[in-house]
N, C-alpha and C positions, 0 to 999 in steps of 0.2 A: 494650663491641660489643650491639646489642639484637639483641632474637629475631628480628623481622625479619630486618637484615641481614642475621645467621647463617643463615636459611632460606634466603635469596636465595645464599648460598653452598654451602649444601645441596644442593640442587636442580640448581644450575650457572646459575640465572639470572645472577649476578652473573659476567661475565668478563672481568673486571681481571686482571692480573696476579697482583696480592695477593691477591686470591680463590682464584685456581688452586695459590697457591701453600697457602692454607691444606686448601684441600681435599686435596694431600696430603700437607701433614701431617696430618691427620685422618685420611685414612683410613693411613698406618699404624700410628697405634693401635688400626682396628677388626679386627685378627685376636687381638691380644690378649684387647680384651673380650670377641669371639665365644666363640673359647677357653675362656675363665672361666666363662662362661653355658653354655659343653655341658657343660663338668666339672659345674658345679654341678646342671644338668641330670638327668644322668645318675647322680646318686648318688640323686638321691630314684627315679628309674627303676629301676633295681638294684634299689632299696630298703635300700640306705648309711646314706642317710638316713632317717628316720620322721619323716612329720609329726605333729602334736599334736592332738587329737581334742579339741572341746570341750564341754562339755558339754550343748549345743544343735545342736541342723541349724545347716551353716554357706552360707550363698550366696556367692560370690564374683563382685564386681562390677572388670572390669577391662578394659585390653589391652594391646597389644605395642606400642605406639608411647608418648614421651613426647607432652606438650600433651594441648592439650583435646582430647575425642569425647565427653561428654557424658555423664559419671563420675556426678556429682553430680544433676542435672536425674532418671536414671535411680536410682538410689538413691532418693530421694525417692519415686519412681514406683511401683516394686516395696514400699516401704515401707506406703506408702497401699493399696496390693492388698490385700496382708496382712493390713492393720489388718480392713481391710471381708472379710475373710476369716475376721473371728476370731481370729488372731491379735496373740501381742507380739512386734513388732520390734525387734530395738536394733541399732544401726549400729557398727561398731568401723572406724575409720583409724586410720593410721602417726600420724599428730599430725606431719605435715608445717611445719615451721616453729613448732611450739609453742614456746615461750619453756621455760626450765630453770623459774619454777616452777609451769610445767603449762598456760599459757593453751592455748585451743583451738584451734585451724587456724582459718585462712577456712573451708574447706570443711563441719568440725563448724560452724560458728557459722551457715552458710546452710541446714545442714540443720536444725540446732534452730530456725532462724525458721522455716523452712518446716512443721515438723510439731510446734513448740512439745514440749509434755509425755508426749504419745501416744509418742514412739521417744525412748528413754534415748541418744546421741549420746557413743561414747568416743573421746577420741584419745589414744593413745598406740603408742608406736613398737612396744611389746612388747604384742600382738593377745592372747596369751594372757594376761597382766598387766592388758590391757585387760577381757579377756572376767569374769575371776577376778570383778574391781571391779563391773560393772554384774551382775552374778548377787547379787553380797552387797548392793547395794540395790531391785534387782529382780528377786528368784525367778522373779517371773511372766513372763520373758522366754521365750517359745519358739522364736524362732528367731534368727538373727547377719546380719546382713550386715555382709559384709567390704567394704572403701570401697575400691579400688585393689588386689586381693588377688591378679591371675593370678602376679605371679612371687610371689607371697611364699608358695612350696608349704611352709613352716614349720608352716602348718594347715592339717589336713584339711578338706576343702570335699566337701559333697554335694551341691552346683549350682554348677560352672563357669560364669558365662554372659561374653564377653568383647565390647566392643563394640566397632565399626570407624568410623570418621569416616570419612563416604563423600568430605567432598571433599579428605582427607589421608592417604588409606586405611591407607598401609606407609610412611612416614615417608620419601619417595625412593628407598626400595628398599635404604637402606642401614641397617648399626648402627650404633649409640652408640659413638664420637662425631662417622663422619663421617656418619653420619643420624638418625634421628628411632626406627626401631625399635629399640625395648628386648629383643629376643629375635625370630629369622628365622620369616616368616612359617608356616610349616609347625608348629610348634608350635602353631596354636591349634587342631589336632587333639585335643588334650588340653579342650578346650572342650568343656560338654554343649551349650552356643546357644551363635550366632553373632548379637548382633545391629547389624543397621547403619547407624548415624545418620544426621541431616541428608539425610535422600535428598532430600529440597526440594529442592537445593541445587544437584547434578549433573543430567545430558541423562538421556533412559531408556536412551538407550542405553550413554552411561558407567552405569549403574549395571545393564546387563546384562553386561556386561562384567567390572564388579566382581563381581556376581554368581557370574560361573563359574570364578571365578579362585578366590574362597572356596572354590564345590563343586571343585577342582581339588585344594586346600591340605587341604580337612577330611576332604572325603569324602562331602560333605551339604550342602544350599546353607544359608542365611541360616535362623536361624528364627523373623526377621522385621525390617521394614523402618519406622523412626521416621522423622517430621518433629518437630524442635525450632518451638515453636510462641509468641509472647508472647501470655496469653490476659488479660492486661490487666496494671494497671503498682498501682505503690504511693506515695502521697505521704510526708506526713512526718503524716500520723494516718487515712488512710484509704482502699480503694482506688479506683481508678479504673479505667473501660472501656477493652480495646482499643483505640478508637478515639478517646481522649483527646488524641492530639498530630498526627491525621490531616491536619489545617488548621494546624498551625502548626510554628513553627520550634525547633528543636531540638540541643543539641551532647551528641557520644554522649562517655564517658570509658569504660574498663575496662582492666583488667592481669589475662588468663587466658588461656588456653593454644592461643585459635584463635581471635585478634580478628577476622578476615576474616568470620569466621561472624555474631559481632555486630553489624560494619555492616552484612551483608547485613538482616539483620532490622530492624535501625533505620530503613534505608531504606523498608522496608518498610510501616515502622506510622507513621513520620513527613514531614509535610509540605514539609519541608524541613530536611535536618540541611548545617551551617552547618561543623562540624567534626566529626572525630572525633582523642582524641586516646588513640592505645595505647599501654599501656606493658607492659613487660617482666610475662612471668606471677608471680605470688606480689610483685610491685612493691609498696616500702614508702611507702607515704605519707607527708608532711609535711603540716603545720599551712600551711605558706607556700605550698606549692606550691598543696593543693587551694583557697585564698584564690586563688590566681592563673587558675588554672581557672575558677573561678566570676565574678573581673573581664573574663578574655575569656570568659563566655558572655553577661554585661553588655551589656558595648562592642560585643559583634556582634547584639548586641536579640534573643539568643534568652528563647522563650517559656519552656525548661524545659534543665536537665542534666541524662540518661540516663545510671543509671553500672546498674551490675550489683550485685546483691544481695550476691554477695562482696566487690564492689566498697564500695558502703554500711558493710559490717560495718569495714572500717577506716576506710572516714571519720567514723562517727559513734564511733568509739573516741576521736578528735583533738578537740583544746580547743579551744571556740569556733567552732566549725564551724557551729552552731545559729543561732548569733547571726551569721557572717558572711552566711549566708544570709537571714536577714529583709533586712539590711543592703545585701543586692545586687538583693533581691528576685527570685532567681530561683528557680522551685523544683526540686525533687531529687528526681527518678523513678526507680526501679527496674520494670523490668519483670518482672512474674510468667509464671515459665519453667517451660516444662508440653512433656510431651514425649506426642506426639500416634503411637498404631500404625497407620500405612496398612495394614499387613497381622500377622498374626504374634501380633495381643496373645491370641487365643482358646488359642495355643500357649505361649505364656510363660504363660497365667492357669493353664494344665494345670499345667504343671511345678513352679508353684507348692503349688496344692493338693496335689501326690502326695508334695511334699515334708514338709509341714507336719501331713497325715495319717497 
């Protein structure tokens, strides 16, 4: 079962008997998950479990739902702002799907591609060990960015940032596995700042309702609102302007947590979208599958095939993909995803400044 079908079941959009049975079965498991999360959080709240302090300040960027909320672009944005302030940030990731040989995760490679050698990235399920390794190799590090760290309470954090995706804010209001919530929304009160992402993809009325709910849950309004945008594209060996595809035909391919957001942005940047192939998050592409996608783009008369940076990390590691691209004469381009603050940018900047000082 792919994620799109599962989301239709969770949301109730799928009304078949089998979907109803699936909701019932998933709902039976929800109380057990709720209890486990409550017990774990209570242990930290009461001080029975003590978080480990790292040797540098820690900024956690996380969420309360599974799936994409724009964490990686936000980590990149915060790292850039810290660099501009004269800090030396490093990113600690859990190393999701890293192999036993220690290969970096897709997100780790994506951050490394965006920030280069200026920001060390350590993908390690043991964040304490990851921090130790970073400081051994980069003792000049002044602050850690903890990617996907809201539920990782084993690490003490000096700033807790929670991201809420405006297009899918509360995971169908059900905890895993019945819904997408990792923990109850009221737990957002632990956050120092809530940032709402992808605000440009919902109506003003829906945004106002979401802000009110966040304030009810946390006791304060969101600290900032952002919109993800494509500021340009990357080709094989060159950067391309944001209007590069505005009069052209393209096929989109993605394997991310929120493919709907990718498709909306693709349609706003491309003259004609011929097809969008959306795979489950962290999908493992094969060489034959990528060649098939390239052949499909050629048959449809596409001028380009657009993939996310996260997907390109996987594609570029496959043998013969570059050769297949030349044979089919279909350029593969990746959007340069950046975070634009609609409001609250000064607030976040001030929080960063106060922390690093």
